[in-house]
N, CA, C, O and the ligand as a Tripos MOL2 file, in Angstrom:
@<TRIPOS>MOLECULE
protein
  245   243    62     0     0
PROTEIN
NO_CHARGES

@<TRIPOS>ATOM
      1 N          19.1540  -42.9660    1.5120 N.3       1 MET1
      2 CA         20.5410  -42.9690    1.0450 C.3       1 MET1
      3 C          21.1150  -41.5500    1.1100 C.2       1 MET1
      4 O          20.4630  -40.5790    0.7270 O.2       1 MET1
      5 N          22.3300  -41.4600    1.5960 N.am      2 ILE2
      6 CA         22.9910  -40.1580    1.7050 C.3       2 ILE2
      7 C          23.8270  -39.9110    0.4600 C.2       2 ILE2
      8 O          24.6900  -40.7170    0.1110 O.2       2 ILE2
      9 N          23.5690  -38.7970   -0.2060 N.am      3 VAL3
     10 CA         24.2640  -38.5150   -1.4570 C.3       3 VAL3
     11 C          25.4820  -37.6130   -1.2630 C.2       3 VAL3
     12 O          26.4420  -37.6810   -2.0310 O.2       3 VAL3
     13 N          25.4370  -36.7750   -0.2400 N.am      4 ASP4
     14 CA         26.5430  -35.8360   -0.0220 C.3       4 ASP4
     15 C          26.3660  -35.2140    1.3600 C.2       4 ASP4
     16 O          25.4100  -35.5160    2.0750 O.2       4 ASP4
     17 N          27.3050  -34.3390    1.7230 N.am      5 THR5
     18 CA         27.1300  -33.5810    2.9500 C.3       5 THR5
     19 C          27.1240  -32.0980    2.6090 C.2       5 THR5
     20 O          27.7050  -31.6700    1.6120 O.2       5 THR5
     21 N          26.4640  -31.3340    3.4480 N.am      6 CYS6
     22 CA         26.3830  -29.8870    3.2390 C.3       6 CYS6
     23 C          27.7850  -29.2850    3.3130 C.2       6 CYS6
     24 O          28.5410  -29.5750    4.2400 O.2       6 CYS6
     25 N          28.1280  -28.4500    2.3370 N.am      7 ALA7
     26 CA         29.4570  -27.8480    2.2970 C.3       7 ALA7
     27 C          29.6600  -26.8640    3.4430 C.2       7 ALA7
     28 O          30.7950  -26.5240    3.7770 O.2       7 ALA7
     29 N          28.5710  -26.4070    4.0430 N.am      8 ASN8
     30 CA         28.6880  -25.4460    5.1290 C.3       8 ASN8
     31 C          28.6970  -26.1140    6.4970 C.2       8 ASN8
     32 O          29.6120  -25.8870    7.2880 O.2       8 ASN8
     33 N          27.6990  -26.9280    6.7830 N.am      9 CYS9
     34 CA         27.5510  -27.4530    8.1450 C.3       9 CYS9
     35 C          27.7860  -28.9600    8.2590 C.2       9 CYS9
     36 O          27.6590  -29.5240    9.3460 O.2       9 CYS9
     37 N          28.1270  -29.6150    7.1440 N.am     10 ASP10
     38 CA         28.4190  -31.0480    7.1540 C.3      10 ASP10
     39 C          27.2230  -31.9380    7.4820 C.2      10 ASP10
     40 O          27.4000  -33.1190    7.7830 O.2      10 ASP10
     41 N          26.0270  -31.3990    7.4290 N.am     11 SER11
     42 CA         24.8530  -32.2340    7.6230 C.3      11 SER11
     43 C          24.7240  -33.1810    6.4370 C.2      11 SER11
     44 O          25.0050  -32.7980    5.3020 O.2      11 SER11
     45 N          24.2990  -34.4170    6.6940 N.am     12 PRO12
     46 CA         24.1160  -35.3240    5.5660 C.3      12 PRO12
     47 C          22.9760  -34.8690    4.6620 C.2      12 PRO12
     48 O          21.9060  -34.4850    5.1330 O.2      12 PRO12
     49 N          23.2200  -34.9180    3.3740 N.am     13 ILE13
     50 CA         22.2020  -34.5970    2.3770 C.3      13 ILE13
     51 C          21.6500  -35.9360    1.8950 C.2      13 ILE13
     52 O          22.3550  -36.6950    1.2290 O.2      13 ILE13
     53 N          20.4030  -36.2280    2.2270 N.am     14 SER14
     54 CA         19.8630  -37.5290    1.8430 C.3      14 SER14
     55 C          18.9610  -37.4240    0.6320 C.2      14 SER14
     56 O          18.3980  -36.3680    0.3450 O.2      14 SER14
     57 N          18.8360  -38.5120   -0.0580 N.am     15 GLU15
     58 CA         18.0310  -38.5990   -1.2680 C.3      15 GLU15
     59 C          16.5840  -38.2250   -0.9590 C.2      15 GLU15
     60 O          16.0530  -38.5840    0.0920 O.2      15 GLU15
     61 N          15.9630  -37.5140   -1.8670 N.am     16 GLY16
     62 CA         14.5640  -37.1680   -1.6800 C.3      16 GLY16
     63 C          14.3530  -35.8710   -0.9270 C.2      16 GLY16
     64 O          13.2250  -35.3930   -0.8000 O.2      16 GLY16
     65 N          15.4580  -35.2930   -0.4190 N.am     17 LYS17
     66 CA         15.3660  -34.0390    0.3080 C.3      17 LYS17
     67 C          15.6020  -32.9070   -0.6830 C.2      17 LYS17
     68 O          16.3880  -33.0440   -1.6200 O.2      17 LYS17
     69 N          14.9120  -31.7840   -0.4680 N.am     18 ARG18
     70 CA         15.1110  -30.6490   -1.3570 C.3      18 ARG18
     71 C          16.2480  -29.7900   -0.8090 C.2      18 ARG18
     72 O          16.1510  -29.2370    0.2870 O.2      18 ARG18
     73 N          17.3250  -29.6860   -1.5860 N.am     19 VAL19
     74 CA         18.5030  -28.9350   -1.1330 C.3      19 VAL19
     75 C          18.9900  -28.0420   -2.2600 C.2      19 VAL19
     76 O          18.4510  -28.0770   -3.3660 O.2      19 VAL19
     77 N          19.9930  -27.2560   -1.9840 N.am     20 LEU20
     78 CA         20.5800  -26.4190   -3.0180 C.3      20 LEU20
     79 C          21.8330  -27.0880   -3.5580 C.2      20 LEU20
     80 O          22.6180  -27.6650   -2.8050 O.2      20 LEU20
     81 N          22.0110  -27.0070   -4.8630 N.am     21 HIS21
     82 CA         23.2150  -27.5630   -5.4730 C.3      21 HIS21
     83 C          23.9530  -26.4840   -6.2360 C.2      21 HIS21
     84 O          23.3650  -25.7510   -7.0320 O.2      21 HIS21
     85 N          25.2490  -26.3980   -5.9840 N.am     22 ASP22
     86 CA         26.0950  -25.4620   -6.7070 C.3      22 ASP22
     87 C          26.6550  -26.2010   -7.9120 C.2      22 ASP22
     88 O          27.5280  -27.0570   -7.7690 O.2      22 ASP22
     89 N          26.1540  -25.8700   -9.1010 N.am     23 ASP23
     90 CA         26.5540  -26.5790  -10.3120 C.3      23 ASP23
     91 C          28.0160  -26.3420  -10.6670 C.2      23 ASP23
     92 O          28.6660  -27.1910  -11.2750 O.2      23 ASP23
     93 N          28.5190  -25.1780  -10.2810 N.am     24 HIS24
     94 CA         29.8960  -24.8450  -10.6340 C.3      24 HIS24
     95 C          30.8900  -25.5700   -9.7310 C.2      24 HIS24
     96 O          31.8110  -26.2300  -10.2130 O.2      24 HIS24
     97 N          30.7010  -25.4430   -8.4290 N.am     25 ALA25
     98 CA         31.6320  -26.0510   -7.4820 C.3      25 ALA25
     99 C          31.2220  -27.4750   -7.1220 C.2      25 ALA25
    100 O          31.9660  -28.1750   -6.4350 O.2      25 ALA25
    101 N          30.0440  -27.9130   -7.5770 N.am     26 GLU26
    102 CA         29.5110  -29.2250   -7.2630 C.3      26 GLU26
    103 C          29.4410  -29.4650   -5.7660 C.2      26 GLU26
    104 O          29.9430  -30.4600   -5.2440 O.2      26 GLU26
    105 N          28.8010  -28.5160   -5.0940 N.am     27 LEU27
    106 CA         28.6130  -28.6090   -3.6600 C.3      27 LEU27
    107 C          27.1280  -28.6080   -3.3570 C.2      27 LEU27
    108 O          26.3190  -28.0820   -4.1220 O.2      27 LEU27
    109 N          26.7870  -29.2040   -2.2330 N.am     28 HIS28
    110 CA         25.3910  -29.1770   -1.7800 C.3      28 HIS28
    111 C          25.2710  -28.3450   -0.5140 C.2      28 HIS28
    112 O          26.1880  -28.2880    0.3050 O.2      28 HIS28
    113 N          24.1160  -27.7030   -0.3740 N.am     29 PHE29
    114 CA         23.8140  -26.9240    0.8220 C.3      29 PHE29
    115 C          22.4150  -27.2670    1.2790 C.2      29 PHE29
    116 O          21.5310  -27.5060    0.4560 O.2      29 PHE29
    117 N          22.2030  -27.2950    2.6130 N.am     30 CYS30
    118 CA         20.8780  -27.6190    3.1710 C.3      30 CYS30
    119 C          19.8280  -26.6480    2.6460 C.2      30 CYS30
    120 O          18.7490  -27.0490    2.2120 O.2      30 CYS30
    121 N          20.1630  -25.3750    2.6930 N.am     31 ASP31
    122 CA         19.2020  -24.3390    2.3260 C.3      31 ASP31
    123 C          19.9570  -23.0390    2.0280 C.2      31 ASP31
    124 O          21.1870  -22.9980    2.0470 O.2      31 ASP31
    125 N          19.2010  -21.9960    1.7580 N.am     32 ALA32
    126 CA         19.8060  -20.7190    1.3790 C.3      32 ALA32
    127 C          20.6720  -20.1480    2.5040 C.2      32 ALA32
    128 O          21.6830  -19.4930    2.2530 O.2      32 ALA32
    129 N          20.2660  -20.4030    3.7300 N.am     33 GLN33
    130 CA         21.0370  -19.9190    4.8730 C.3      33 GLN33
    131 C          22.4330  -20.5450    4.8980 C.2      33 GLN33
    132 O          23.4320  -19.8540    5.0980 O.2      33 GLN33
    133 N          22.4840  -21.8520    4.6940 N.am     34 CYS34
    134 CA         23.7800  -22.5380    4.6650 C.3      34 CYS34
    135 C          24.6240  -22.0420    3.5010 C.2      34 CYS34
    136 O          25.8360  -21.8770    3.6400 O.2      34 CYS34
    137 N          23.9960  -21.8020    2.3530 N.am     35 PHE35
    138 CA         24.7720  -21.2930    1.2250 C.3      35 PHE35
    139 C          25.3550  -19.9310    1.5650 C.2      35 PHE35
    140 O          26.5130  -19.6420    1.2630 O.2      35 PHE35
    141 N          24.5220  -19.0860    2.2080 N.am     36 ARG36
    142 CA         24.9900  -17.7420    2.5160 C.3      36 ARG36
    143 C          26.1570  -17.7640    3.5080 C.2      36 ARG36
    144 O          27.1360  -17.0340    3.3540 O.2      36 ARG36
    145 N          26.0310  -18.6070    4.5170 N.am     37 GLU37
    146 CA         27.1250  -18.7120    5.4910 C.3      37 GLU37
    147 C          28.3960  -19.2030    4.8160 C.2      37 GLU37
    148 O          29.4890  -18.7110    5.0950 O.2      37 GLU37
    149 N          28.2420  -20.1790    3.9250 N.am     38 TRP38
    150 CA         29.4090  -20.7160    3.2220 C.3      38 TRP38
    151 C          30.0300  -19.6340    2.3310 C.2      38 TRP38
    152 O          31.2480  -19.4580    2.3030 O.2      38 TRP38
    153 N          29.1720  -18.9190    1.6090 N.am     39 ALA39
    154 CA         29.6610  -17.9080    0.6830 C.3      39 ALA39
    155 C          30.3740  -16.7800    1.4220 C.2      39 ALA39
    156 O          31.3610  -16.2340    0.9300 O.2      39 ALA39
    157 N          29.8660  -16.4310    2.6140 N.am     40 GLU40
    158 CA         30.4690  -15.3370    3.3650 C.3      40 GLU40
    159 C          31.7600  -15.7640    4.0330 C.2      40 GLU40
    160 O          32.6480  -14.9450    4.2720 O.2      40 GLU40
    161 N          31.8600  -17.0490    4.3340 N.am     41 ASP41
    162 CA         33.0140  -17.5400    5.0810 C.3      41 ASP41
    163 C          33.9860  -18.2480    4.1480 C.2      41 ASP41
    164 O          34.8540  -17.6120    3.5520 O.2      41 ASP41
    165 N          33.8420  -19.5620    4.0200 N.am     42 LYS42
    166 CA         34.8170  -20.3610    3.2690 C.3      42 LYS42
    167 C          34.7900  -20.0830    1.7750 C.2      42 LYS42
    168 O          35.8140  -20.1770    1.0990 O.2      42 LYS42
    169 N          33.6210  -19.7420    1.2680 N.am     43 GLY43
    170 CA         33.5020  -19.6550   -0.1790 C.3      43 GLY43
    171 C          33.7550  -18.2820   -0.7570 C.2      43 GLY43
    172 O          33.7360  -18.1080   -1.9760 O.2      43 GLY43
    173 N          33.9960  -17.2930    0.1070 N.am     44 ALA44
    174 CA         34.0770  -15.9120   -0.3770 C.3      44 ALA44
    175 C          35.0260  -15.7480   -1.5580 C.2      44 ALA44
    176 O          34.6930  -15.0970   -2.5490 O.2      44 ALA44
    177 N          36.2050  -16.3400   -1.4440 N.am     45 GLU45
    178 CA         37.1770  -16.1900   -2.5270 C.3      45 GLU45
    179 C          36.7220  -16.8900   -3.7970 C.2      45 GLU45
    180 O          36.8860  -16.3640   -4.8970 O.2      45 GLU45
    181 N          36.1490  -18.0780   -3.6430 N.am     46 LYS46
    182 CA         35.6700  -18.8220   -4.8070 C.3      46 LYS46
    183 C          34.5220  -18.0860   -5.4750 C.2      46 LYS46
    184 O          34.4620  -17.9840   -6.7000 O.2      46 LYS46
    185 N          33.6100  -17.5740   -4.6570 N.am     47 VAL47
    186 CA         32.4580  -16.8640   -5.2010 C.3      47 VAL47
    187 C          32.9200  -15.6170   -5.9380 C.2      47 VAL47
    188 O          32.4230  -15.3070   -7.0210 O.2      47 VAL47
    189 N          33.8690  -14.9030   -5.3490 N.am     48 MET48
    190 CA         34.3630  -13.6910   -5.9910 C.3      48 MET48
    191 C          35.0950  -14.0120   -7.2840 C.2      48 MET48
    192 O          34.9280  -13.3190   -8.2880 O.2      48 MET48
    193 N          35.9090  -15.0670   -7.2580 N.am     49 ALA49
    194 CA         36.6590  -15.4440   -8.4540 C.3      49 ALA49
    195 C          35.7040  -15.8340   -9.5760 C.2      49 ALA49
    196 O          35.9210  -15.4940  -10.7390 O.2      49 ALA49
    197 N          34.6480  -16.5470   -9.2130 N.am     50 PHE50
    198 CA         33.6790  -16.9880  -10.2130 C.3      50 PHE50
    199 C          32.9120  -15.7930  -10.7690 C.2      50 PHE50
    200 O          32.7030  -15.6790  -11.9770 O.2      50 PHE50
    201 N          32.4970  -14.9080   -9.8700 N.am     51 TYR51
    202 CA         31.7830  -13.7110  -10.3060 C.3      51 TYR51
    203 C          32.6770  -12.8870  -11.2320 C.2      51 TYR51
    204 O          32.2410  -12.3860  -12.2690 O.2      51 TYR51
    205 N          33.9150  -12.7660  -10.8300 N.am     52 ARG52
    206 CA         34.8700  -11.9920  -11.6260 C.3      52 ARG52
    207 C          35.0450  -12.5980  -13.0110 C.2      52 ARG52
    208 O          35.0360  -11.8850  -14.0140 O.2      52 ARG52
    209 N          35.2020  -13.9100  -13.0590 N.am     53 ALA53
    210 CA         35.3910  -14.5860  -14.3340 C.3      53 ALA53
    211 C          34.1780  -14.3760  -15.2410 C.2      53 ALA53
    212 O          34.3200  -14.2700  -16.4590 O.2      53 ALA53
    213 N          33.0150  -14.3170  -14.6580 N.am     54 LEU54
    214 CA         31.7890  -14.1680  -15.4420 C.3      54 LEU54
    215 C          31.5440  -12.7300  -15.8900 C.2      54 LEU54
    216 O          31.0900  -12.4850  -17.0070 O.2      54 LEU54
    217 N          31.8430  -11.8040  -15.0230 N.am     55 ASN55
    218 CA         31.3330  -10.4520  -15.2330 C.3      55 ASN55
    219 C          32.3680   -9.3510  -15.4070 C.2      55 ASN55
    220 O          32.0550   -8.2820  -15.9310 O.2      55 ASN55
    221 N          33.5760   -9.5980  -14.9790 N.am     56 ILE56
    222 CA         34.5410   -8.5090  -14.9470 C.3      56 ILE56
    223 C          35.5540   -8.6440  -16.0810 C.2      56 ILE56
    224 O          36.1830   -9.6900  -16.2460 O.2      56 ILE56
    225 N          35.7020   -7.5900  -16.8460 N.am     57 SER57
    226 CA         36.7320   -7.5890  -17.8710 C.3      57 SER57
    227 C          37.3860   -6.2150  -17.8960 C.2      57 SER57
    228 O          36.8240   -5.2330  -17.4090 O.2      57 SER57
    229 N          38.5750   -6.1620  -18.4670 N.am     58 GLU58
    230 CA         39.2750   -4.8860  -18.5420 C.3      58 GLU58
    231 C          38.7840   -4.1070  -19.7510 C.2      58 GLU58
    232 O          38.5530   -4.6710  -20.8210 O.2      58 GLU58
    233 N          38.6300   -2.8220  -19.5660 N.am     59 VAL59
    234 CA         38.2100   -1.9840  -20.6760 C.3      59 VAL59
    235 C          39.1170   -0.7620  -20.7850 C.2      59 VAL59
    236 O          39.7110   -0.3250  -19.7990 O.2      59 VAL59
    237 N          39.2120   -0.2320  -21.9650 N.am     60 ASN60
    238 CA         39.9450    1.0050  -22.2090 C.3      60 ASN60
    239 C          38.9990    2.0130  -22.8320 C.2      60 ASN60
    240 O          38.2910    1.7030  -23.7910 O.2      60 ASN60
    241 N          38.9880    3.2040  -22.2920 N.am     61 TYR61
    242 CA         38.1720    4.2530  -22.9040 C.3      61 TYR61
    243 C          39.0450    5.4050  -23.3590 C.2      61 TYR61
    244 O          38.5370    6.3870  -23.9010 O.2      61 TYR61
    245 ZN         23.9520  -27.0760    5.9590 Zn       62 ZN62
@<TRIPOS>BOND
     1     1     2 1
     2     2     3 1
     3     3     4 2
     4     3     5 am
     5     5     6 1
     6     6     7 1
     7     7     8 2
     8     7     9 am
     9     9    10 1
    10    10    11 1
    11    11    12 2
    12    11    13 am
    13    13    14 1
    14    14    15 1
    15    15    16 2
    16    15    17 am
    17    17    18 1
    18    18    19 1
    19    19    20 2
    20    19    21 am
    21    21    22 1
    22    22    23 1
    23    23    24 2
    24    23    25 am
    25    25    26 1
    26    26    27 1
    27    27    28 2
    28    27    29 am
    29    29    30 1
    30    30    31 1
    31    31    32 2
    32    31    33 am
    33    33    34 1
    34    34    35 1
    35    35    36 2
    36    35    37 am
    37    37    38 1
    38    38    39 1
    39    39    40 2
    40    39    41 am
    41    41    42 1
    42    42    43 1
    43    43    44 2
    44    43    45 am
    45    45    46 1
    46    46    47 1
    47    47    48 2
    48    47    49 am
    49    49    50 1
    50    50    51 1
    51    51    52 2
    52    51    53 am
    53    53    54 1
    54    54    55 1
    55    55    56 2
    56    55    57 am
    57    57    58 1
    58    58    59 1
    59    59    60 2
    60    59    61 am
    61    61    62 1
    62    62    63 1
    63    63    64 2
    64    63    65 am
    65    65    66 1
    66    66    67 1
    67    67    68 2
    68    67    69 am
    69    69    70 1
    70    70    71 1
    71    71    72 2
    72    71    73 am
    73    73    74 1
    74    74    75 1
    75    75    76 2
    76    75    77 am
    77    77    78 1
    78    78    79 1
    79    79    80 2
    80    79    81 am
    81    81    82 1
    82    82    83 1
    83    83    84 2
    84    83    85 am
    85    85    86 1
    86    86    87 1
    87    87    88 2
    88    87    89 am
    89    89    90 1
    90    90    91 1
    91    91    92 2
    92    91    93 am
    93    93    94 1
    94    94    95 1
    95    95    96 2
    96    95    97 am
    97    97    98 1
    98    98    99 1
    99    99   100 2
   100    99   101 am
   101   101   102 1
   102   102   103 1
   103   103   104 2
   104   103   105 am
   105   105   106 1
   106   106   107 1
   107   107   108 2
   108   107   109 am
   109   109   110 1
   110   110   111 1
   111   111   112 2
   112   111   113 am
   113   113   114 1
   114   114   115 1
   115   115   116 2
   116   115   117 am
   117   117   118 1
   118   118   119 1
   119   119   120 2
   120   119   121 am
   121   121   122 1
   122   122   123 1
   123   123   124 2
   124   123   125 am
   125   125   126 1
   126   126   127 1
   127   127   128 2
   128   127   129 am
   129   129   130 1
   130   130   131 1
   131   131   132 2
   132   131   133 am
   133   133   134 1
   134   134   135 1
   135   135   136 2
   136   135   137 am
   137   137   138 1
   138   138   139 1
   139   139   140 2
   140   139   141 am
   141   141   142 1
   142   142   143 1
   143   143   144 2
   144   143   145 am
   145   145   146 1
   146   146   147 1
   147   147   148 2
   148   147   149 am
   149   149   150 1
   150   150   151 1
   151   151   152 2
   152   151   153 am
   153   153   154 1
   154   154   155 1
   155   155   156 2
   156   155   157 am
   157   157   158 1
   158   158   159 1
   159   159   160 2
   160   159   161 am
   161   161   162 1
   162   162   163 1
   163   163   164 2
   164   163   165 am
   165   165   166 1
   166   166   167 1
   167   167   168 2
   168   167   169 am
   169   169   170 1
   170   170   171 1
   171   171   172 2
   172   171   173 am
   173   173   174 1
   174   174   175 1
   175   175   176 2
   176   175   177 am
   177   177   178 1
   178   178   179 1
   179   179   180 2
   180   179   181 am
   181   181   182 1
   182   182   183 1
   183   183   184 2
   184   183   185 am
   185   185   186 1
   186   186   187 1
   187   187   188 2
   188   187   189 am
   189   189   190 1
   190   190   191 1
   191   191   192 2
   192   191   193 am
   193   193   194 1
   194   194   195 1
   195   195   196 2
   196   195   197 am
   197   197   198 1
   198   198   199 1
   199   199   200 2
   200   199   201 am
   201   201   202 1
   202   202   203 1
   203   203   204 2
   204   203   205 am
   205   205   206 1
   206   206   207 1
   207   207   208 2
   208   207   209 am
   209   209   210 1
   210   210   211 1
   211   211   212 2
   212   211   213 am
   213   213   214 1
   214   214   215 1
   215   215   216 2
   216   215   217 am
   217   217   218 1
   218   218   219 1
   219   219   220 2
   220   219   221 am
   221   221   222 1
   222   222   223 1
   223   223   224 2
   224   223   225 am
   225   225   226 1
   226   226   227 1
   227   227   228 2
   228   227   229 am
   229   229   230 1
   230   230   231 1
   231   231   232 2
   232   231   233 am
   233   233   234 1
   234   234   235 1
   235   235   236 2
   236   235   237 am
   237   237   238 1
   238   238   239 1
   239   239   240 2
   240   239   241 am
   241   241   242 1
   242   242   243 1
   243   243   244 2
@<TRIPOS>SUBSTRUCTURE
     1 MET1         2 RESIDUE 1 A MET
     2 ILE2         6 RESIDUE 1 A ILE
     3 VAL3        10 RESIDUE 1 A VAL
     4 ASP4        14 RESIDUE 1 A ASP
     5 THR5        18 RESIDUE 1 A THR
     6 CYS6        22 RESIDUE 1 A CYS
     7 ALA7        26 RESIDUE 1 A ALA
     8 ASN8        30 RESIDUE 1 A ASN
     9 CYS9        34 RESIDUE 1 A CYS
    10 ASP10       38 RESIDUE 1 A ASP
    11 SER11       42 RESIDUE 1 A SER
    12 PRO12       46 RESIDUE 1 A PRO
    13 ILE13       50 RESIDUE 1 A ILE
    14 SER14       54 RESIDUE 1 A SER
    15 GLU15       58 RESIDUE 1 A GLU
    16 GLY16       62 RESIDUE 1 A GLY
    17 LYS17       66 RESIDUE 1 A LYS
    18 ARG18       70 RESIDUE 1 A ARG
    19 VAL19       74 RESIDUE 1 A VAL
    20 LEU20       78 RESIDUE 1 A LEU
    21 HIS21       82 RESIDUE 1 A HIS
    22 ASP22       86 RESIDUE 1 A ASP
    23 ASP23       90 RESIDUE 1 A ASP
    24 HIS24       94 RESIDUE 1 A HIS
    25 ALA25       98 RESIDUE 1 A ALA
    26 GLU26      102 RESIDUE 1 A GLU
    27 LEU27      106 RESIDUE 1 A LEU
    28 HIS28      110 RESIDUE 1 A HIS
    29 PHE29      114 RESIDUE 1 A PHE
    30 CYS30      118 RESIDUE 1 A CYS
    31 ASP31      122 RESIDUE 1 A ASP
    32 ALA32      126 RESIDUE 1 A ALA
    33 GLN33      130 RESIDUE 1 A GLN
    34 CYS34      134 RESIDUE 1 A CYS
    35 PHE35      138 RESIDUE 1 A PHE
    36 ARG36      142 RESIDUE 1 A ARG
    37 GLU37      146 RESIDUE 1 A GLU
    38 TRP38      150 RESIDUE 1 A TRP
    39 ALA39      154 RESIDUE 1 A ALA
    40 GLU40      158 RESIDUE 1 A GLU
    41 ASP41      162 RESIDUE 1 A ASP
    42 LYS42      166 RESIDUE 1 A LYS
    43 GLY43      170 RESIDUE 1 A GLY
    44 ALA44      174 RESIDUE 1 A ALA
    45 GLU45      178 RESIDUE 1 A GLU
    46 LYS46      182 RESIDUE 1 A LYS
    47 VAL47      186 RESIDUE 1 A VAL
    48 MET48      190 RESIDUE 1 A MET
    49 ALA49      194 RESIDUE 1 A ALA
    50 PHE50      198 RESIDUE 1 A PHE
    51 TYR51      202 RESIDUE 1 A TYR
    52 ARG52      206 RESIDUE 1 A ARG
    53 ALA53      210 RESIDUE 1 A ALA
    54 LEU54      214 RESIDUE 1 A LEU
    55 ASN55      218 RESIDUE 1 A ASN
    56 ILE56      222 RESIDUE 1 A ILE
    57 SER57      226 RESIDUE 1 A SER
    58 GLU58      230 RESIDUE 1 A GLU
    59 VAL59      234 RESIDUE 1 A VAL
    60 ASN60      238 RESIDUE 1 A ASN
    61 TYR61      242 RESIDUE 1 A TYR
    62 ZN62       245 GROUP 0 **** ****
C-alpha cells in the first residue's frame, strides 16, 4: 500500500519501507539525500522560516 509520495522526487512511499518523515510539514522523503535536495531547493524558505521561529529572537543589549 502506498501511503504518500516523496516531497522531493515524487517516488511512491509504500508501507513497510523505512523513510524520513517531516513532523512539522508532514512530508515524506525517501532518504536523507532527498530531504537535503528538497531543503536546498523547494523547502529552503520553509526550513529557514521554521528555524527562525524556533531559534531566532530579537534582543537588546
Ligand atoms: Zn525521494
